C-alpha positions as CSV (number, residue, x, y, z in Angstrom):
1,X,144.2,-200.6,63.5
2,X,140.7,-200.2,62.0
3,X,141.0,-196.6,60.8
4,X,140.1,-195.1,57.5
5,X,141.4,-191.6,56.7
6,X,145.1,-191.5,55.6
7,X,147.9,-189.2,56.7
8,X,149.6,-186.6,54.5
9,X,152.2,-188.0,52.1
10,X,155.8,-188.2,53.2
11,X,156.8,-185.7,50.5
12,X,154.5,-183.1,52.0
13,X,156.0,-183.8,55.4
14,X,159.4,-183.0,54.1
15,X,158.2,-179.7,52.7
16,X,156.8,-178.8,56.1
17,X,160.2,-179.2,57.8
18,X,160.9,-175.6,57.0
19,X,157.8,-174.4,58.9
20,X,158.9,-173.0,62.3
21,X,155.6,-173.0,64.0
22,X,152.1,-174.4,64.0
23,X,150.1,-173.9,60.9
24,X,146.4,-174.5,60.2
25,X,146.0,-176.4,57.0
26,X,143.1,-178.3,55.3
27,X,143.3,-182.1,55.3
28,X,144.1,-183.7,52.0
29,X,141.9,-186.8,51.8
30,X,143.2,-188.7,48.8
31,X,146.8,-189.2,49.9
32,X,148.6,-191.8,52.0
33,X,151.7,-191.4,54.2
34,X,153.9,-194.5,53.9
35,X,156.4,-195.3,56.6
36,X,159.3,-197.6,55.9
37,X,157.1,-200.6,56.8
38,X,153.4,-199.6,56.5
39,X,150.8,-197.0,55.7
40,X,149.4,-195.3,58.8
41,X,145.9,-193.9,58.9
42,X,143.8,-191.7,61.2
43,X,140.1,-191.9,62.3
44,X,137.6,-190.8,59.7
45,X,136.0,-188.6,62.4
46,X,139.0,-186.3,62.5
47,X,140.6,-183.6,60.3
48,X,144.0,-182.1,60.4
49,X,144.1,-178.8,62.4
50,X,147.8,-178.2,63.3
51,X,151.2,-179.1,62.1
52,X,154.7,-178.2,63.4
53,X,158.3,-179.1,62.8
54,X,159.8,-180.3,66.1
55,X,163.0,-181.8,67.5
56,X,163.0,-185.2,69.1
57,X,166.3,-185.9,70.8
58,X,168.0,-183.6,68.4
59,X,166.4,-185.0,65.3
60,X,163.9,-183.3,63.1
61,X,160.3,-184.6,63.0
62,X,156.8,-183.4,62.2
63,X,154.1,-183.2,64.8
64,X,150.6,-183.3,63.3
65,X,147.4,-182.9,65.2
66,X,143.9,-184.0,64.1
67,X,140.8,-182.8,65.9
68,X,137.2,-184.0,65.6
69,X,135.4,-182.5,62.6
70,X,132.4,-181.7,64.9
71,X,134.6,-179.6,67.2
72,X,133.9,-181.7,70.3
73,X,136.5,-181.1,73.1
74,X,139.0,-179.8,70.6
75,X,140.9,-177.6,73.0
76,X,144.4,-178.5,74.3
77,X,143.9,-181.3,76.8
78,X,140.8,-182.6,75.0
79,X,140.1,-185.1,72.3
80,X,142.6,-185.4,69.5
81,X,144.6,-187.8,67.3
82,X,148.3,-186.8,67.0
83,X,151.3,-188.2,65.3
84,X,155.0,-187.6,65.4
85,X,156.9,-188.8,62.2
86,X,160.6,-188.5,61.8
87,X,162.2,-187.0,58.6
88,X,163.0,-190.5,57.3
89,X,159.3,-191.5,57.6
90,X,159.6,-193.5,60.9
91,X,156.5,-193.3,63.0
92,X,157.9,-192.1,66.3
93,X,154.5,-192.2,68.0
94,X,150.9,-191.4,68.0
95,X,148.1,-190.7,70.5
96,X,144.4,-191.2,70.2
97,X,142.6,-189.4,73.1
98,X,138.9,-190.2,72.7
99,X,135.9,-189.8,75.0
100,X,134.5,-193.1,73.7
101,X,137.3,-195.0,75.5
102,X,136.6,-193.6,79.0
103,X,135.1,-195.9,81.7
104,X,135.1,-199.0,79.6
105,X,136.4,-202.5,80.4
106,X,140.0,-203.1,79.5
107,X,141.5,-206.1,77.7
108,X,143.5,-208.6,79.7
109,X,147.3,-208.4,80.0
110,X,147.6,-211.3,77.6
111,X,145.3,-209.8,75.0
112,X,147.0,-206.4,75.4
113,X,150.4,-208.0,74.7
114,X,149.0,-209.7,71.6
115,X,147.6,-206.5,70.3
116,X,150.8,-204.6,71.0
117,X,153.0,-207.2,69.2
118,X,150.7,-207.2,66.2
119,X,150.9,-203.4,66.0
120,X,154.7,-203.4,66.3
121,X,155.0,-206.1,63.7
122,X,153.2,-203.8,61.2
123,X,154.5,-200.4,62.2
124,X,157.8,-200.9,64.0
125,X,159.1,-204.5,63.4
126,X,162.7,-203.4,64.1
127,X,161.8,-203.1,67.8
128,X,160.7,-206.8,68.1
129,X,163.9,-208.8,67.9
130,X,165.4,-207.2,71.1
131,X,162.2,-206.4,72.9
132,X,162.1,-206.9,76.6
133,X,158.7,-206.3,78.3
134,X,159.1,-204.4,81.6
135,X,155.4,-204.6,82.7
136,X,151.8,-204.6,81.4
137,X,149.4,-202.6,83.6
138,X,146.6,-200.1,83.5
139,X,147.8,-196.6,82.6
140,X,145.8,-193.4,83.2
141,X,145.8,-190.3,81.0
142,X,143.8,-187.1,81.8
143,X,141.2,-186.0,79.3
144,X,139.4,-182.6,79.5
145,X,135.9,-182.5,78.2
146,X,133.0,-180.1,78.4
147,X,130.0,-181.4,80.2
148,X,126.9,-179.2,80.7
149,X,129.0,-176.2,79.6
150,X,131.7,-176.9,82.3
151,X,135.2,-178.3,81.6
152,X,135.8,-181.5,83.5
153,X,138.9,-183.7,83.6
154,X,138.2,-187.3,83.2
155,X,140.5,-190.3,83.4
156,X,141.2,-192.2,80.2
157,X,142.7,-195.6,81.0
158,X,144.4,-198.1,78.8
159,X,146.6,-201.2,79.2
160,X,150.2,-200.1,78.8
161,X,152.7,-202.6,77.4
162,X,156.0,-201.0,78.3
163,X,159.2,-202.5,76.9
164,X,162.9,-201.8,76.4
165,X,164.8,-202.2,73.2
166,X,167.9,-204.1,74.3
167,X,169.7,-203.1,71.1
168,X,170.0,-199.4,72.2
169,X,168.6,-199.3,75.7
170,X,165.7,-197.0,74.7
171,X,162.1,-197.5,75.8
172,X,158.9,-197.9,73.9
173,X,155.4,-198.8,74.6
174,X,151.9,-199.5,73.2
175,X,148.9,-198.5,75.3
176,X,145.9,-200.6,74.3
177,X,142.4,-199.0,74.7
178,X,139.1,-200.4,75.7
179,X,138.2,-201.0,72.1
180,X,141.2,-203.4,71.9
181,X,143.0,-201.0,69.5
182,X,146.3,-199.3,70.1
183,X,145.6,-195.9,71.8
184,X,149.1,-194.6,72.3
185,X,152.5,-195.6,70.8
186,X,155.8,-194.1,71.6
187,X,159.3,-195.3,70.7
188,X,163.0,-194.5,71.2
189,X,162.4,-192.9,74.5
190,X,165.6,-191.8,76.2
191,X,165.5,-192.1,80.0
192,X,168.1,-190.3,82.2
193,X,168.8,-192.6,85.2
194,X,170.0,-189.7,87.4
195,X,168.1,-187.6,88.4
196,X,165.5,-190.0,87.0
197,X,163.6,-188.3,84.3
198,X,162.6,-188.6,80.7
199,X,164.9,-186.8,78.2
200,X,162.8,-187.3,75.1
201,X,160.4,-184.5,74.4
202,X,156.7,-185.2,75.1
203,X,155.1,-183.8,71.9
204,X,152.1,-186.2,72.2
205,X,151.2,-185.1,75.7
206,X,149.0,-182.0,76.0
207,X,150.0,-181.2,79.5
208,X,153.6,-181.0,78.4
209,X,152.7,-178.9,75.3
210,X,150.9,-176.4,77.6
211,X,154.0,-176.0,79.7
212,X,156.0,-175.1,76.6
213,X,153.8,-172.0,75.9
214,X,153.9,-170.7,79.5
């Protein structure tokens, strides 16, 4: 990924595990957050605005949200870059919701798979040996933006490479954006066959977050 501003260090993430709720904190620019396999970074256009200790299938993780420094479409449902990182430093997922990616041509299925595999090789190589691709198709996400002073919901589309880890039966995917960069990554998703729903919490999805506060 061609990104420049690094995440908070893992040591700070561990300290934040005791925080029960969202906290607004300044972004620390000179630190890097190293996962077991790589250093993950965020767009230079964003700054940290929220951080929360969360549970992902019964395990502790840290949800961190970065909003645009210019404040554009920063409300829930708008533009943001969010990450979920497990206590052991594993990147459980990230989401980059950006207006720049709306209504742009998408990469081919072949190109999307190539990009997804390259991303996984760097950030989640343990998923590759038993990876079984289910499908590669366009995937829509809602994005609420303000246009002429009025909120409007646009459709942000990427190419979703959905796969299953045959080692444990859990699902994972990489959604590739119009800029040919990973736009969304989620791993270790538990699916309940009956009644047919996702068990794993949706911390990277603003619509789900909104439901938790109602």
